[in-house]
C-alpha positions as CSV (number, residue, x, y, z in Angstrom):
1,M,77.8,-92.7,76.3
2,R,76.9,-92.3,72.6
3,R,77.5,-96.0,72.0
4,S,75.2,-96.9,74.9
5,L,72.5,-94.6,73.6
6,V,72.7,-96.2,70.1
7,V,72.5,-99.7,71.7
8,V,69.4,-98.7,73.7
9,I,67.7,-97.2,70.6
10,L,68.5,-100.3,68.5
11,A,67.2,-102.5,71.2
12,A,64.0,-100.5,71.5
13,L,63.4,-100.8,67.7
14,A,64.3,-104.5,67.6
15,F,62.3,-105.6,70.6
16,P,59.2,-103.4,70.8
17,A,57.3,-103.5,74.1
18,Q,54.4,-105.6,73.2
19,A,53.1,-105.6,76.8
20,F,52.2,-101.9,76.4
21,A,50.4,-102.2,73.1
22,H,46.7,-101.4,73.2
23,A,44.0,-103.9,72.1
24,T,43.5,-104.2,68.4
25,L,40.2,-105.2,66.8
26,E,40.7,-108.4,64.8
27,H,37.2,-109.5,63.7
28,T,33.6,-108.3,63.9
29,S,30.3,-110.1,63.3
30,P,28.7,-108.7,61.2
31,S,31.8,-107.9,59.3
32,F,32.6,-104.5,57.8
33,R,29.9,-103.4,55.3
34,Q,28.4,-106.9,55.3
35,R,24.9,-107.3,53.8
36,L,22.9,-109.7,55.9
37,P,19.9,-111.6,54.7
38,A,18.3,-111.3,58.2
39,S,18.7,-109.4,61.4
40,P,21.6,-110.5,63.6
41,R,20.9,-111.5,67.2
42,T,24.2,-110.2,68.6
43,I,27.0,-107.9,67.4
44,T,30.4,-109.4,68.3
45,L,33.8,-107.7,68.3
46,R,36.9,-109.8,68.9
47,F,40.2,-108.3,70.0
48,D,43.8,-109.6,70.2
49,Q,43.9,-109.1,74.0
50,Y,41.7,-108.6,77.1
51,V,39.2,-105.8,77.0
52,K,36.7,-104.4,79.5
53,A,33.2,-103.1,78.7
54,L,32.4,-99.5,79.5
55,P,29.0,-97.7,79.7
56,G,27.7,-97.4,76.2
57,S,30.5,-99.6,74.8
58,V,28.4,-100.6,71.8
59,Q,26.0,-98.1,70.2
60,L,23.9,-99.0,67.3
61,F,22.3,-96.5,64.8
62,S,20.0,-96.9,61.9
63,A,19.6,-94.3,59.1
64,R,17.0,-92.6,61.3
65,G,18.8,-92.5,64.7
66,P,19.8,-94.6,67.7
67,V,18.7,-98.2,68.0
68,R,18.3,-99.8,71.5
69,V,21.0,-102.3,72.5
70,T,19.5,-104.6,75.1
71,R,22.7,-105.8,76.7
72,V,26.5,-105.5,76.4
73,W,29.0,-107.8,78.0
74,A,32.8,-108.6,77.7
75,K,34.3,-112.0,77.9
76,R,38.1,-112.1,77.8
77,F,38.9,-111.0,74.2
78,T,35.4,-110.4,73.0
79,L,32.8,-107.7,73.3
80,D,29.2,-108.7,72.6
81,A,26.0,-106.7,72.3
82,A,22.5,-108.2,72.1
83,V,20.1,-106.4,69.8
84,G,16.4,-106.8,68.9
85,K,15.0,-107.7,65.5
86,L,16.3,-105.1,63.1
87,P,14.2,-104.0,60.1
88,R,15.7,-103.6,56.6
89,G,18.2,-100.9,56.2
90,P,21.8,-99.7,56.8
91,Y,23.3,-99.7,60.3
92,T,26.3,-98.1,62.0
93,V,28.1,-99.5,65.1
94,R,30.1,-97.2,67.2
95,W,32.1,-99.0,70.0
96,H,34.7,-98.2,72.6
97,A,36.3,-100.5,75.3
98,L,39.0,-100.3,77.9
99,S,42.2,-102.0,76.7
100,G,44.5,-103.9,79.0
101,D,47.1,-101.1,78.9
102,G,44.5,-98.6,80.3
103,H,43.8,-96.8,77.0
104,V,40.2,-96.6,75.7
105,V,40.2,-98.0,72.1
106,S,37.3,-97.0,69.8
107,G,36.0,-97.6,66.3
108,V,33.1,-97.6,63.9
109,F,31.8,-100.0,61.2
110,T,28.7,-100.4,59.2
111,F,26.5,-103.3,58.0
112,G,23.2,-103.7,56.3
113,V,20.1,-105.9,56.8
114,R,18.8,-106.7,53.3
115,A,20.4,-103.4,52.2
116,A,23.7,-102.0,51.2
117,A,25.9,-100.6,54.0
118,P,27.6,-97.2,53.6
119,A,31.3,-96.7,53.8
120,A,32.7,-95.9,57.3
121,T,33.4,-92.3,56.1
122,D,29.6,-92.0,55.5
123,A,28.5,-93.7,58.8
124,F,25.7,-92.3,60.8
125,G,26.8,-89.3,62.8
126,A,29.6,-88.3,60.4
127,S,29.1,-84.6,59.4
128,G,30.9,-84.8,56.1
129,P,33.6,-82.5,54.8
130,T,34.1,-79.2,56.8
131,R,35.6,-75.9,55.8
132,T,38.9,-77.1,57.3
133,E,38.9,-80.0,54.9
134,D,38.1,-77.6,52.0
135,V,41.3,-75.7,52.9
136,V,43.3,-78.9,53.2
137,R,42.0,-80.1,49.8
138,W,43.0,-76.7,48.3
139,L,46.5,-77.0,49.7
140,Y,46.6,-80.5,48.2
141,F,45.7,-79.1,44.8
142,L,48.3,-76.4,45.1
143,S,50.9,-78.9,46.1
144,L,50.1,-81.0,43.1
145,A,50.5,-78.0,40.9
146,L,54.0,-77.3,42.3
147,L,55.0,-80.9,41.9
148,V,53.3,-82.4,38.8
149,G,53.0,-79.0,37.1
150,G,56.6,-78.1,37.9
151,L,57.9,-81.5,36.6
152,G,55.7,-81.1,33.5
153,F,57.1,-77.7,32.8
154,R,60.7,-79.0,33.1
155,V,60.3,-82.0,30.8
156,L,57.8,-80.5,28.3
157,V,58.6,-76.8,28.1
158,V,62.3,-76.2,29.2
159,R,64.0,-79.4,28.2
160,G,67.6,-78.1,28.0
161,P,70.0,-77.5,30.8
162,L,69.3,-74.8,33.4
163,S,71.7,-72.5,35.1
164,P,72.9,-73.8,38.5
165,R,70.7,-71.3,40.4
166,A,67.7,-72.0,38.2
167,E,68.2,-75.7,38.6
168,K,68.4,-75.4,42.4
169,R,65.2,-73.3,42.6
170,F,63.4,-75.8,40.4
171,Y,64.2,-78.6,42.8
172,V,63.3,-76.5,45.8
173,V,59.9,-75.6,44.4
174,T,59.1,-79.1,43.2
175,G,60.5,-80.6,46.5
176,I,58.2,-78.3,48.5
177,G,55.3,-79.5,46.4
178,A,56.3,-83.2,46.9
179,M,56.5,-82.9,50.7
180,A,53.4,-80.7,50.9
181,T,51.4,-83.3,48.8
182,I,52.2,-86.1,51.2
183,D,51.6,-83.9,54.3
184,A,48.3,-82.5,53.1
185,G,47.2,-86.1,52.2
186,V,47.9,-87.2,55.7
187,V,46.1,-84.3,57.3
188,A,43.1,-85.0,55.0
189,F,43.0,-88.6,56.1
190,I,43.2,-87.7,59.8
191,L,40.3,-85.2,59.4
192,R,38.2,-87.8,57.6
193,A,39.0,-90.4,60.2
194,E,38.2,-87.9,63.0
195,D,34.8,-87.2,61.5
196,A,34.0,-90.8,60.8
197,L,35.0,-92.0,64.3
198,Q,33.5,-88.9,65.9
199,L,36.5,-88.7,68.3
200,P,38.8,-85.9,69.4
201,F,42.4,-86.2,68.2
202,G,43.7,-87.5,71.5
203,R,41.4,-90.5,71.4
204,L,41.9,-90.9,67.6
205,L,45.4,-92.1,68.4
206,Y,43.8,-95.3,69.8
207,G,41.1,-95.5,67.3
208,D,40.6,-98.4,64.8
209,L,41.3,-96.9,61.4
210,S,40.9,-100.2,59.4
211,P,37.3,-99.5,58.2
212,I,38.4,-96.0,56.9
213,A,41.5,-97.6,55.3
214,Q,39.3,-100.1,53.5
215,S,37.0,-97.5,52.1
216,R,37.4,-96.1,48.6
217,F,38.8,-92.9,50.1
218,G,41.2,-94.8,52.4
219,M,42.6,-97.1,49.6
220,A,43.1,-94.0,47.4
221,F,45.0,-92.3,50.2
222,I,47.3,-95.2,50.8
223,A,48.1,-95.7,47.1
224,M,48.6,-92.0,46.5
225,T,50.8,-91.6,49.6
226,L,53.1,-94.4,48.6
227,G,53.1,-93.2,45.0
228,F,54.1,-89.7,45.9
229,A,56.7,-90.9,48.2
230,L,58.2,-92.7,45.2
231,V,57.9,-89.6,43.1
232,S,59.8,-87.7,45.9
233,A,62.5,-90.4,45.8
234,L,62.8,-90.1,42.0
235,L,63.0,-86.3,42.2
236,F,65.8,-86.6,44.8
237,L,67.7,-89.1,42.7
238,A,67.4,-86.8,39.7
239,W,68.9,-84.0,41.7
240,L,71.8,-86.2,42.8
241,T,72.5,-87.8,39.4
242,D,71.4,-85.0,37.0
243,Q,69.4,-87.6,35.0
244,T,66.5,-86.1,33.1
245,M,65.0,-89.6,32.5
246,L,64.3,-89.7,36.3
247,L,62.3,-86.5,36.0
248,W,60.3,-88.1,33.2
249,A,59.6,-91.1,35.4
250,A,58.6,-88.8,38.3
251,F,56.3,-86.7,36.1
252,L,54.5,-89.7,34.6
253,L,54.1,-91.4,38.0
254,G,52.9,-88.2,39.5
255,L,50.2,-87.9,36.8
256,G,49.2,-91.5,37.5
257,C,49.0,-91.0,41.2
258,A,46.8,-87.9,40.8
259,S,44.1,-90.3,39.3
260,G,43.5,-91.5,42.9
261,L,41.4,-88.3,43.5
262,S,39.3,-89.2,40.5
263,L,38.9,-92.8,41.5
264,S,37.7,-91.9,45.0
265,G,35.5,-88.8,44.4
266,H,32.2,-88.0,42.8
267,S,33.3,-89.2,39.4
268,A,33.7,-92.7,40.7
269,A,31.0,-93.0,43.5
270,D,28.0,-91.0,42.5
271,A,25.1,-92.2,40.3
272,G,25.9,-92.1,36.6
273,S,29.6,-92.5,37.2
274,S,31.7,-94.6,34.8
275,W,35.2,-94.9,33.5
276,K,34.5,-91.9,31.3
277,S,33.7,-89.6,34.2
278,E,36.8,-90.8,36.0
279,L,38.9,-90.2,33.0
280,A,37.4,-86.7,32.5
281,D,37.9,-85.8,36.1
282,W,41.6,-87.0,36.0
283,A,42.2,-85.1,32.7
284,H,40.6,-82.0,34.2
285,L,42.8,-82.1,37.3
286,S,46.0,-82.9,35.3
287,A,45.4,-80.0,32.9
288,A,44.9,-77.6,35.8
289,T,48.0,-78.7,37.6
290,L,50.1,-78.4,34.4
291,W,48.7,-74.9,33.6
292,I,49.1,-73.4,37.1
293,G,52.4,-75.2,37.9
294,G,53.8,-73.9,34.6
295,L,52.8,-70.3,35.5
296,V,54.6,-70.7,38.8
297,M,57.8,-72.0,37.2
298,L,57.8,-69.2,34.6
299,A,57.4,-66.5,37.4
300,L,59.7,-68.0,40.0
301,V,62.4,-69.8,38.0
302,V,62.7,-68.6,34.4
303,W,61.9,-64.9,34.7
304,P,64.3,-64.0,37.6
305,L,67.1,-66.4,37.0
306,M,67.3,-67.1,33.2
307,P,66.3,-64.0,31.3
308,E,67.8,-65.4,28.1
309,L,65.1,-68.2,28.1
310,R,62.1,-66.0,28.8
311,G,61.0,-65.7,25.1
312,S,61.4,-69.3,24.1
313,A,60.0,-70.6,27.4
314,F,57.0,-68.3,27.2
315,L,56.2,-69.3,23.6
316,S,56.6,-73.0,24.4
317,F,54.4,-72.8,27.5
318,S,51.8,-70.8,25.6
319,R,51.4,-73.9,23.3
320,L,51.1,-76.2,26.2
321,A,48.6,-73.9,28.0
322,T,46.4,-73.9,24.9
323,V,46.1,-77.7,25.1
324,C,45.5,-77.5,28.8
325,V,42.7,-74.9,28.4
326,G,41.1,-77.1,25.7
327,V,41.1,-80.2,28.0
328,L,39.9,-78.1,31.0
329,L,37.0,-76.8,29.0
330,A,35.9,-80.1,27.4
331,A,36.2,-82.1,30.6
332,G,34.6,-79.4,32.7
333,V,31.6,-79.1,30.5
334,Y,31.1,-82.9,30.4
335,L,31.4,-83.3,34.2
336,S,29.0,-80.3,34.8
337,I,26.3,-81.8,32.5
338,L,26.8,-85.2,34.2
339,R,26.4,-83.9,37.7
340,L,23.8,-81.2,37.0
341,P,21.6,-82.6,34.2
342,Q,19.0,-79.8,34.7
343,L,20.1,-76.2,33.9
344,N,18.2,-74.7,36.9
345,D,20.4,-76.8,39.3
346,L,23.0,-74.1,38.8
347,W,21.0,-71.5,40.7
348,T,18.8,-73.8,42.9
349,T,21.4,-76.0,44.6
350,G,24.4,-75.4,46.7
351,Y,26.6,-77.4,44.4
352,G,25.4,-75.3,41.5
353,H,26.2,-72.1,43.4
354,V,29.8,-73.2,43.9
355,L,30.0,-74.3,40.3
356,L,28.9,-70.9,39.2
357,V,31.7,-69.3,41.2
358,K,34.2,-71.7,39.7
359,I,32.9,-71.0,36.2
360,G,33.3,-67.3,36.7
361,L,36.9,-67.7,37.9
362,V,37.7,-70.0,35.1
363,A,36.3,-67.5,32.6
364,L,38.5,-64.8,34.1
365,A,41.5,-67.1,33.9
366,F,40.8,-68.0,30.3
367,A,40.4,-64.4,29.4
368,W,43.7,-63.5,31.0
369,G,45.4,-66.3,29.2
370,G,43.7,-65.4,26.0
371,L,45.1,-61.9,26.3
372,H,48.6,-63.3,26.6
373,K,47.9,-65.4,23.6
374,V,46.6,-62.6,21.4
375,V,48.8,-59.7,22.6
376,A,52.0,-61.0,24.2
377,V,52.8,-64.0,22.0
378,P,52.7,-62.0,18.7
379,A,54.8,-59.2,20.3
380,V,57.4,-61.7,21.5
381,V,57.6,-63.3,18.0
382,R,57.6,-60.0,16.2
383,D,60.4,-58.5,18.4
384,D,62.4,-61.8,18.2
385,G,62.5,-62.1,22.0
386,G,60.2,-59.2,22.9
387,G,62.5,-57.6,25.4
388,T,60.1,-54.8,26.3
389,V,57.0,-57.0,26.5
390,L,58.8,-59.7,28.5
391,A,60.1,-57.2,31.0
392,R,56.5,-56.3,32.0
393,L,55.0,-59.8,31.7
394,R,56.1,-61.3,35.0
395,G,53.4,-59.5,37.0
396,S,50.7,-60.5,34.5
397,L,51.8,-64.2,34.7
398,L,51.7,-64.0,38.5
399,G,48.2,-62.5,38.3
400,E,47.0,-65.3,36.0
401,G,48.5,-67.8,38.5
402,M,46.7,-66.2,41.4
403,V,43.4,-66.5,39.5
404,G,44.3,-70.2,38.8
405,M,44.8,-70.8,42.5
406,A,41.4,-69.3,43.2
407,V,40.0,-71.7,40.7
408,L,41.6,-74.5,42.6
409,L,40.0,-73.2,45.8
410,A,36.6,-73.3,44.2
411,A,37.4,-76.8,42.9
412,A,38.3,-78.0,46.4
413,V,35.0,-76.8,47.8
414,L,33.2,-78.4,44.8
415,V,34.9,-81.7,45.3
416,N,33.8,-81.8,49.0
417,S,30.2,-80.8,48.1
418,K,27.5,-83.3,47.3
419,P,25.9,-83.0,43.8
420,P,22.1,-82.9,43.8
421,T,20.4,-86.3,43.7
422,Q,19.3,-87.1,40.2
423,P,15.6,-88.0,39.9
424,A,14.9,-91.6,39.2
425,P,13.7,-92.4,35.6
426,T,10.0,-92.4,35.3
427,P,8.6,-95.8,34.4
428,P,6.6,-96.0,31.2
429,S,2.8,-95.8,31.8
430,A,0.6,-98.8,31.0
431,S,-1.0,-96.9,28.1
432,S,2.3,-96.3,26.4
433,V,3.3,-100.0,26.3
434,T,2.5,-101.7,23.1
435,P,1.1,-105.2,23.3
């Protein structure tokens, strides 16, 4: 019986049932995000199998709202829509058709007539990031702190061998971070696709995700998911072989993969963005993950399971945290000035309000860490281990870590918020131009 079941499963994997596959969009005209020199007469979608037109199969939108489609018809593998003369501007096409297997396939793409087309994630009708996406982004940041910050703590702060129980907990915490990073990334992609396609989850299963995958957000998601899968594999191999070099490789690769957030966010896409803003954003995020992840490792691994390392680990982490705080402060100030060039933007825009909350939380976290630096560090050095101080320090470290997590929540909301539009530079007046 078991042998027969294995044969059936292998046969199903080796010979997939192509007859039940739903129609897949192969080509569109205009193509994704194409900039046309003139208005097209028809919009054409070509599939890999027979499709049937449905009421409202092709819907066209300009930046101002719906645009009339004069006629829609299906001919074997194609779906065509006739449109009138389109004025200059960006356009969004939302389509759905009945596939040969009985499922309704759907999708969205954009094009422009003598104008740039937006990404599919910014298509007409997309509402933008929601509070659910803010929470998912926050969970993503926390996962990065557990994974990248935990690995950084292990290779930069506590380099020597750990006790078996401490080593096991280290791998459990970082392993949870690795899995949560991948899972949170998948959920974030699904939520963005659901918003871009304007479909419920049941129909999203038969949606065409290729325009989202080809966007800056989609490419970053694919690269980061593959990268963190490799980080997870390196972490697992390090656990199996007890090779510290694999932890170094996982840590450096994790830091590199975190740059995907900077390459697909405001620091890469908004006006005034450059490689400097992308680098500052990546440094800001990396410093935050190292700082918060290190606090978690101190509180969950070193303090309860290796009391003999408390003093040396705390002093070593204090030096690392000082560097992280400096990077956080410098990169944060630079990015704030770049995105809010006018001081009154702090209290006149929604983005500025969230930034003020984040600044307040960061100030509290810095003050908490500064208290550790000024009071706890000298006491530990003076007492050659600071047994009395260290015994009461775990709760304070957890408190600082909780404030750091609140900072990440504010950062998640900030990342999903749109900075205010910067005013265009005023052209010089005729009287100011010298002949």
